[in-house]
MIGU-985763 format. One line per field, with one value per residue (C-alpha): residue number from 1; residue in one letter; x, y, z. Coordinates in steps of 0.02 Angstrom, whole numbers, always signed. Example, Ala and Ser with C-alpha at 12.3 -4.5 7.8 and 13.67 -1.06 7.14 Angstrom:
REM residues 2
seq = [1, 2]
type = [a, s]
xx = [+615, +684]
yy = [-225, -53]
zz = [+390, +357]
This chain:
REM residues 461
seq = [1, 2, 3, 4, 5, 6, 7, 8, 9, 10, 11, 12, 13, 14, 15, 16, 17, 18, 19, 20, 21, 22, 23, 24, 25, 26, 27, 28, 29, 30, 31, 32, 33, 34, 35, 36, 37, 38, 39, 40, 41, 42, 43, 44, 45, 46, 47, 48, 49, 50, 51, 52, 53, 54, 55, 56, 57, 58, 59, 60, 61, 62, 63, 64, 65, 66, 67, 68, 69, 70, 71, 72, 73, 74, 75, 76, 77, 78, 79, 80, 81, 82, 83, 84, 85, 86, 87, 88, 89, 90, 91, 92, 93, 94, 95, 96, 97, 98, 99, 100, 101, 102, 103, 104, 105, 106, 107, 108, 109, 110, 111, 112, 113, 114, 115, 116, 117, 118, 119, 120, 121, 122, 123, 124, 125, 126, 127, 128, 129, 130, 131, 132, 133, 134, 135, 136, 137, 138, 139, 140, 141, 142, 143, 144, 145, 146, 147, 148, 149, 150, 151, 152, 153, 154, 155, 156, 157, 158, 159, 160, 161, 162, 163, 164, 165, 166, 167, 168, 169, 170, 171, 172, 173, 174, 175, 176, 177, 178, 179, 180, 181, 182, 183, 184, 185, 186, 187, 188, 189, 190, 191, 192, 193, 194, 195, 196, 197, 198, 199, 200, 201, 202, 203, 204, 205, 206, 207, 208, 209, 210, 211, 212, 213, 214, 215, 216, 217, 218, 219, 220, 221, 222, 223, 224, 225, 226, 227, 228, 229, 230, 231, 232, 233, 234, 235, 236, 237, 238, 239, 240, 241, 242, 243, 244, 245, 246, 247, 248, 249, 250, 251, 252, 253, 254, 255, 256, 257, 258, 259, 260, 261, 262, 263, 264, 265, 266, 267, 268, 269, 270, 271, 272, 273, 274, 275, 276, 277, 278, 279, 280, 281, 282, 283, 284, 285, 286, 287, 288, 289, 290, 291, 292, 293, 294, 295, 296, 297, 298, 299, 300, 301, 302, 303, 304, 305, 306, 307, 308, 309, 310, 311, 312, 313, 314, 315, 316, 317, 318, 319, 320, 321, 322, 323, 324, 325, 326, 327, 328, 329, 330, 331, 332, 333, 334, 335, 336, 337, 338, 339, 340, 341, 342, 343, 344, 345, 346, 347, 348, 349, 350, 351, 352, 353, 354, 355, 356, 357, 358, 359, 360, 361, 362, 363, 364, 365, 366, 367, 368, 369, 370, 371, 372, 373, 374, 375, 376, 377, 378, 379, 380, 381, 382, 383, 384, 385, 386, 387, 388, 389, 390, 391, 392, 393, 394, 395, 396, 397, 398, 399, 400, 401, 402, 403, 404, 405, 406, 407, 408, 409, 410, 411, 412, 413, 414, 415, 416, 417, 418, 419, 420, 421, 422, 423, 424, 425, 426, 427, 428, 429, 430, 431, 432, 433, 434, 435, 436, 437, 438, 439, 440, 441, 442, 443, 444, 445, 446, 447, 448, 449, 450, 451, 452, 453, 454, 455, 456, 457, 458, 459, 460, 461]
type = [x, x, x, x, x, x, x, x, x, x, x, x, x, x, x, x, x, x, x, x, x, x, x, x, x, x, x, x, x, x, x, x, x, x, x, x, x, x, x, x, x, x, x, x, x, x, x, x, x, x, x, x, x, x, x, x, x, x, x, x, x, x, x, x, x, x, x, x, x, x, x, x, x, x, x, x, x, x, x, x, x, x, x, x, x, x, x, x, x, x, x, x, x, x, x, x, x, x, x, x, x, x, x, x, x, x, x, x, x, x, x, x, x, x, x, x, x, x, x, x, x, x, x, x, x, x, x, x, x, x, x, x, x, x, x, x, x, x, x, x, x, x, x, x, x, x, x, x, x, x, x, x, x, x, x, x, x, x, x, x, x, x, x, x, x, x, x, x, x, x, x, x, x, x, x, x, x, x, x, x, x, x, x, x, x, x, x, x, x, x, x, x, x, x, x, x, x, x, x, x, x, x, x, x, x, x, x, x, x, x, x, x, x, x, x, x, x, x, x, x, x, x, x, x, x, x, x, x, x, x, x, x, x, x, x, x, x, x, x, x, x, x, x, x, x, x, x, x, x, x, x, x, x, x, x, x, x, x, x, x, x, x, x, x, x, x, x, x, x, x, x, x, x, x, x, x, x, x, x, x, x, x, x, x, x, x, x, x, x, x, x, x, x, x, x, x, x, x, x, x, x, x, x, x, x, x, x, x, x, x, x, x, x, x, x, x, x, x, x, x, x, x, x, x, x, x, x, x, x, x, x, x, x, x, x, x, x, x, x, x, x, x, x, x, x, x, x, x, x, x, x, x, x, x, x, x, x, x, x, x, x, x, x, x, x, x, x, x, x, x, x, x, x, x, x, x, x, x, x, x, x, x, x, x, x, x, x, x, x, x, x, x, x, x, x, x, x, x, x, x, x, x, x, x, x, x, x, x, x, x, x, x, x, x, x, x, x, x, x, x, x, x, x, x, x, x, x, x, x, x, x, x, x, x, x, x, x, x, x, x, x, x, x, x, x, x, x, x, x, x, x, x, x, x, x, x, x, x, x, x, x]
xx = [-416, -325, -140, -7, +59, +212, +178, +279, +272, +125, +233, +196, +314, +428, +348, +431, +454, +323, +210, +51, -91, +6, +116, +236, +138, +274, +409, +295, +257, +423, +501, +391, +480, +658, +583, +521, +690, +772, +648, +677, +859, +825, +681, +681, +535, +392, +371, +218, +187, +49, -40, -169, -214, -221, -86, -23, +87, +218, +287, +443, +585, +590, +492, +354, +350, +336, +196, +101, +130, +81, -36, -104, -267, -299, -255, -287, -439, -440, -628, -613, -496, -566, -755, -791, -710, -813, -966, -897, -855, -1039, -1022, -1075, -908, -752, -614, -481, -605, -647, -560, -554, -655, -757, -599, -524, -679, -694, -504, -517, -669, -576, -411, -420, -469, -324, -201, -37, -114, -265, -141, -23, -167, -197, -15, -30, -184, -76, +67, -45, -118, +49, +114, -34, -11, +173, +139, +47, +198, +306, +491, +542, +380, +399, +289, +231, +261, +139, -21, +25, +47, -119, -220, -123, -127, -296, -360, -265, -330, -510, -483, -404, -488, -670, -672, -702, -560, -589, -583, -668, -722, -543, -567, -723, -636, -485, -601, -694, -559, -437, -571, -626, -454, -412, -568, -590, -416, -283, -408, -313, -464, -635, -792, -881, -781, -894, -1040, -969, -1059, -897, -866, -1054, -1073, -903, -963, -1130, -1054, -937, -1065, -1174, -1029, -1004, -1187, -1178, -1025, -1121, -1279, -1163, -1082, -1255, -1313, -1154, -1090, -916, -956, -835, -718, -617, -706, -655, -664, -849, -897, -816, -922, -1086, -1057, -1017, -1109, -1055, -1004, -1186, -1222, -1320, -1289, -1157, -1250, -1273, -1179, -1024, -1023, -1018, -888, -778, -792, -739, -615, -543, -504, -443, -323, -173, -211, -95, +6, +61, +68, +178, +299, +305, +360, +503, +540, +571, +660, +784, +821, +855, +951, +1081, +1148, +1235, +1073, +973, +1088, +1071, +882, +867, +957, +828, +684, +738, +767, +589, +504, +610, +565, +416, +298, +275, +258, +322, +488, +517, +484, +597, +745, +716, +833, +894, +725, +647, +787, +762, +576, +614, +738, +620, +487, +612, +683, +511, +381, +202, +138, +279, +164, +10, -118, -230, -339, -304, -455, -376, -252, -67, +114, +251, +417, +399, +226, +45, -66, -247, -406, -434, -252, -217, -60, +55, +158, +308, +346, +470, +587, +681, +711, +836, +925, +1100, +1091, +962, +1011, +1203, +1221, +1028, +1028, +1107, +995, +1072, +974, +1132, +1118, +989, +1119, +1249, +1263, +1304, +1143, +1052, +887, +765, +575, +465, +607, +543, +369, +317, +141, +129, +118, -3, -180, -197, -50, -93, -197, -136, +53, +93, -13, +70, +247, +211, +105, +261, +381, +281, +231, +409, +471, +346, +392, +577, +549, +448, +514, +682, +674, +799, +784, +729, +892, +807, +739, +831, +794, +629, +560, +455, +296, +192, +8, -103, +35, +220, +241, +359, +230, +121, +244, +394, +429, +545, +584, +534, +678, +583, +524, +637, +578, +409, +312, +307, +129, +149, +172, +26, -86, -15, -133, -74, -96]
yy = [-1201, -1329, -1317, -1365, -1539, -1635, -1762, -1903, -1891, -1782, -1652, -1463, -1342, -1256, -1118, -954, -928, -810, -768, -842, -782, -635, -756, -653, -491, -392, -449, -402, -228, -150, -203, -364, -413, -400, -520, -641, -635, -685, -826, -887, -902, -994, -1111, -1119, -1093, -1147, -1094, -1039, -885, -839, -672, -644, -827, -859, -965, -932, -1033, -929, -981, -890, -891, -894, -1053, -974, -824, -934, -1037, -882, -813, -973, -1071, -945, -922, -1110, -1142, -983, -872, -693, -685, -749, -612, -460, -512, -429, -265, -261, -253, -110, -15, -30, -174, -356, -380, -283, -339, -384, -502, -586, -745, -840, -792, -663, -573, -584, -505, -360, -330, -313, -202, -77, -91, +78, +170, +112, +127, +229, +317, +380, +453, +527, +622, +722, +756, +947, +936, +819, +941, +1088, +997, +949, +1132, +1202, +1088, +1130, +1320, +1304, +1248, +1369, +1377, +1277, +1173, +992, +896, +721, +625, +481, +578, +715, +610, +511, +669, +729, +573, +516, +692, +670, +492, +549, +703, +592, +431, +487, +676, +709, +749, +674, +845, +864, +672, +612, +590, +487, +380, +356, +302, +186, +96, +92, +13, -106, -167, -200, -294, -392, -401, -395, -466, -369, -281, -340, -329, -215, -65, -76, -31, +120, +282, +363, +220, +209, +395, +412, +256, +334, +499, +421, +308, +459, +553, +403, +401, +583, +548, +407, +521, +658, +528, +476, +654, +709, +584, +613, +709, +858, +768, +603, +453, +394, +232, +250, +301, +141, +39, +133, +94, -95, -244, -378, -549, -606, -475, -364, -184, -167, -182, -17, -76, -132, +44, +119, -6, +48, +237, +199, +75, +201, +322, +180, +116, +229, +300, +181, +99, +244, +368, +247, +227, +415, +442, +317, +385, +564, +509, +405, +546, +666, +535, +526, +706, +641, +561, +722, +826, +699, +693, +881, +898, +782, +866, +1034, +970, +904, +1060, +1177, +1066, +1073, +947, +809, +675, +504, +552, +675, +531, +414, +536, +539, +383, +424, +465, +313, +196, +281, +237, +50, +44, +118, -12, -153, -90, -33, -143, -83, -258, -365, -518, -585, -657, -794, -949, -1121, -1177, -1326, -1434, -1432, -1484, -1368, -1366, -1542, -1493, -1526, -1383, -1429, -1332, -1190, -1155, -968, -928, -775, -789, -675, -637, -490, -593, -613, -423, -455, -605, -574, -695, -574, -413, -398, -306, -311, -208, -64, +67, +82, +153, +124, -59, -58, +17, -112, -255, -386, -351, -521, -521, -659, -678, -661, -590, -404, -417, -259, -263, -452, -580, -680, -645, -514, -414, -235, -166, +6, -36, +71, +212, +203, +210, +364, +444, +427, +501, +653, +699, +682, +781, +922, +931, +936, +1071, +1181, +1153, +1135, +1000, +917, +771, +815, +827, +758, +609, +575, +385, +318, +155, +28, -4, -150, -105, -92, -85, -35, +144, +262, +304, +451, +568, +544, +703, +813, +994, +1129, +1255, +1357, +1378, +1323, +1354, +1382, +1271, +1343, +1393, +1328, +1157, +1165, +1218, +1085, +948, +769, +648]
zz = [+676, +560, +554, +428, +467, +425, +285, +368, +555, +588, +679, +664, +590, +720, +823, +864, +1049, +1126, +1274, +1329, +1226, +1160, +1073, +954, +956, +1044, +922, +775, +844, +779, +611, +584, +417, +505, +636, +499, +410, +572, +597, +411, +449, +608, +549, +364, +240, +349, +531, +645, +753, +865, +880, +1015, +1033, +838, +757, +584, +474, +380, +211, +158, +33, -159, -173, -68, -183, -336, -256, -216, -395, -486, -372, -248, -338, -328, -152, -60, -24, +32, +68, +247, +290, +194, +188, +357, +295, +137, +247, +350, +190, +141, +17, +8, -81, -128, -250, -121, -42, -210, -282, -437, -597, -505, -446, -618, -695, -578, -584, -770, -754, -635, -719, -811, -654, -557, -698, -701, -858, -766, -639, -765, -851, -685, -636, -633, -514, -398, -400, -362, -213, -155, -168, -82, +66, +73, +71, +233, +327, +421, +441, +605, +593, +629, +502, +558, +394, +401, +453, +343, +196, +239, +224, +69, -35, +13, -40, -206, -230, -219, -332, -468, -458, -399, -443, -258, -135, +43, +124, +292, +281, +317, +496, +467, +338, +453, +601, +497, +402, +551, +661, +531, +492, +673, +700, +540, +464, +604, +724, +862, +937, +991, +889, +1008, +942, +787, +895, +977, +936, +875, +745, +701, +670, +566, +458, +426, +379, +260, +176, +156, +73, -44, -87, -133, -246, -327, -361, -431, -561, -615, -639, -722, -850, -919, -1069, -1042, -925, -930, -859, -687, -590, -546, -723, -783, -659, -702, -888, -855, -792, -670, -707, -728, -851, -732, -672, -536, -373, -276, -128, -233, -306, -140, -81, -231, -181, +3, -57, -182, -39, +64, -72, -33, +137, +228, +86, -25, +129, +225, +78, +40, +226, +205, +33, +90, +249, +153, +30, +176, +269, +131, +82, -75, -137, -98, -209, -351, -334, -327, -491, -576, -495, -557, -726, -723, -673, -781, -930, -1050, -986, -859, -993, -996, -1077, -932, -804, -894, -868, -678, -648, -476, -408, -488, -418, -246, -259, -304, -163, -42, -93, -67, +104, +169, +65, +70, +104, +177, +200, +113, +231, +162, +209, +130, +36, -57, +37, -27, +16, +31, +118, +184, +269, +227, +230, +274, +228, +347, +390, +416, +314, +299, +138, +184, +5, +42, +145, -27, -17, +122, +56, -8, -148, -226, -153, -106, +59, +86, +246, +155, +76, -100, -251, -362, -348, -494, -613, -575, -709, -573, -474, -481, -565, -536, -558, -399, -290, -290, -218, -124, -197, -168, -310, -414, -447, -306, -351, -319, -460, -430, -421, -568, -504, -335, -402, -508, -367, -252, -371, -413, -236, -172, -322, -296, -108, -139, -277, -158, +18, +106, +237, +361, +480, +654, +748, +909, +825, +663, +639, +577, +652, +567, +665, +609, +614, +519, +388, +418, +452, +544, +678, +690, +781, +667, +576, +477, +501, +376, +344, +226, +45, -104, -280, -354, -480, -654, -700, -876, -817, -693, -835, -959, -1015, -1009, -1152]
């Protein structure tokens, strides 16, 4: 595998200390971003790590962010990393595995289906689904946040984006995507796992469900309903002017469910945890939540008034970013930070290291939603990057932010929680994406207030 080399002497970038073969895997297991921040301060903007025998060159700091934002589409490829995942999702290619003009074309094609507006139009449905889930919890029950949000948010994504909740197919989706991620993207598990009967059966059931969803969309065009992501694709053509291939439609269905299963769910876990951890913040958020639900609608004006909740969401995404690193493969050689990056170099652009640099965020290790209201808070382009940067910036970033706010608002309106007194602090585990672990939970104390029926029945513009 090609490695980044020094332009003058031919020496390699500094390498983080690690173990034979495992390399730095153990340091990456808990709080991998914090580990990268320490390496950045120790080694500078370019350094190397090894994970299970594979070496990666890390680019970090504001100049790395700017390079990714401005030049990433020229010098990097995501196909090598995500191409194998596409096949497991039933497609020859998925959008995250595309690059260049093809990626830009399909990104534009799917833009409406992943938009904030598409989500806002279905807010009453999302609130109803959230409240239904909360009503099933008993006082004294310890709710494991991450797996609970995975099921809840994936169900809501399916209902809004595809008109089909995931329902009983969640376990199949989870088995299929987690295994495929570990084998093809993280490269932390052997390929034979893809041949095990548990995986093969889960994948076939999930792909069969996706084919049923596609069939329903073909038989039920959006005459008396708003078009969704699959309707948009069925009514479009690919970059060559041909109908979207069947396998790409299937991949978009499975990918639609997968879009927030780890990302939004993990952030929602930390979002609720952070609010509960700071009682003064909780009181302020509850005031805004009650004002929202006691108002006349869930429209854009109501959301703009939720300053504290919005700032807390932004601070959660800064402190617990969804995608702390952007993995890529070099396809065109370039120079950066005094090193030459050859074709084939496997790269992590650690674009969220800037979230923890005091020149951009004073007291960066303090969770502080009010920092965004202070006039002296520095504002610089390409510093805040929880959804990565450049051509592959998350297409659903606006959706994700709105989804986070409304789910947490609905939960805090309906349910009284407290942190588990036996385990009050959330960890940051690193795989497949940062999450608090499957056992970390909060305790349900009981119901709080109800959701006004008039708002649940309101139509959104």
